[in-house]
TIDOZA-399848 format. One record per residue (C-alpha): residue number from 1; residue in one letter; x, y, z. Coordinates in steps of 0.05 Angstrom, whole numbers. Layout:
BEGIN
num/residu/x/y/z
NUM/A/X/Y/Z
...
***
This chain:
BEGIN
num/residu/x/y/z
1/M/37/20/-248
2/N/-7/-23/-288
3/P/7/-15/-363
4/V/-67/-12/-374
5/R/-77/40/-330
6/M/-18/79/-354
7/Y/-42/74/-425
8/T/-112/96/-402
9/T/-81/157/-372
10/Q/-42/176/-433
11/V/-94/177/-479
12/C/-138/215/-428
13/P/-130/289/-451
14/Y/-168/318/-386
15/C/-121/273/-342
16/I/-57/304/-375
17/R/-86/378/-369
18/A/-110/363/-294
19/K/-40/335/-274
20/Q/-9/398/-297
21/L/-59/443/-261
22/L/-54/396/-199
23/Q/20/421/-198
24/T/-1/490/-189
25/K/-37/520/-126
26/D/-105/519/-162
27/R/-160/488/-114
28/I/-189/420/-137
29/I/-255/447/-148
30/D/-229/503/-197
31/I/-185/446/-234
32/A/-248/401/-242
33/G/-281/460/-277
34/N/-223/473/-319
35/V/-224/406/-346
36/G/-298/404/-361
37/F/-328/375/-299
38/E/-384/408/-262
39/N/-378/364/-203
40/S/-311/363/-167
41/K/-328/297/-125
42/Y/-342/263/-194
43/F/-279/289/-227
44/S/-241/261/-160
45/Q/-278/193/-175
46/V/-260/190/-249
47/F/-187/215/-238
48/K/-173/163/-186
49/R/-204/108/-233
50/R/-155/132/-291
51/T/-93/148/-250
52/G/-94/104/-191
53/M/-94/162/-140
54/T/-136/217/-122
55/P/-124/290/-143
56/Q/-105/302/-68
57/E/-57/246/-70
58/Y/-28/268/-134
59/T/-18/339/-107
60/V/19/312/-43
61/Q/61/274/-84
62/A/79/331/-130
63/L/93/372/-65
64/K/144/321/-40
65/S/182/318/-107
66/G/181/393/-113
67/D/139/400/-169
68/I/90/450/-147
69/R/95/517/-177
***
């Protein structure tokens, strides 16, 4: 991962919380609201800009690694 992108993700509090919630079975629309976004599509765009992957891609990766609770 690009060091600048990694740094941006680390200092982004909502990204940290979103990543935690994406490892649960919560719906993305609910996660978006829980981290302060009224629009889940915009949340997905911002999440991808900050992390390099969409919330869906992050969830699939967590499923493959066995992190989904």
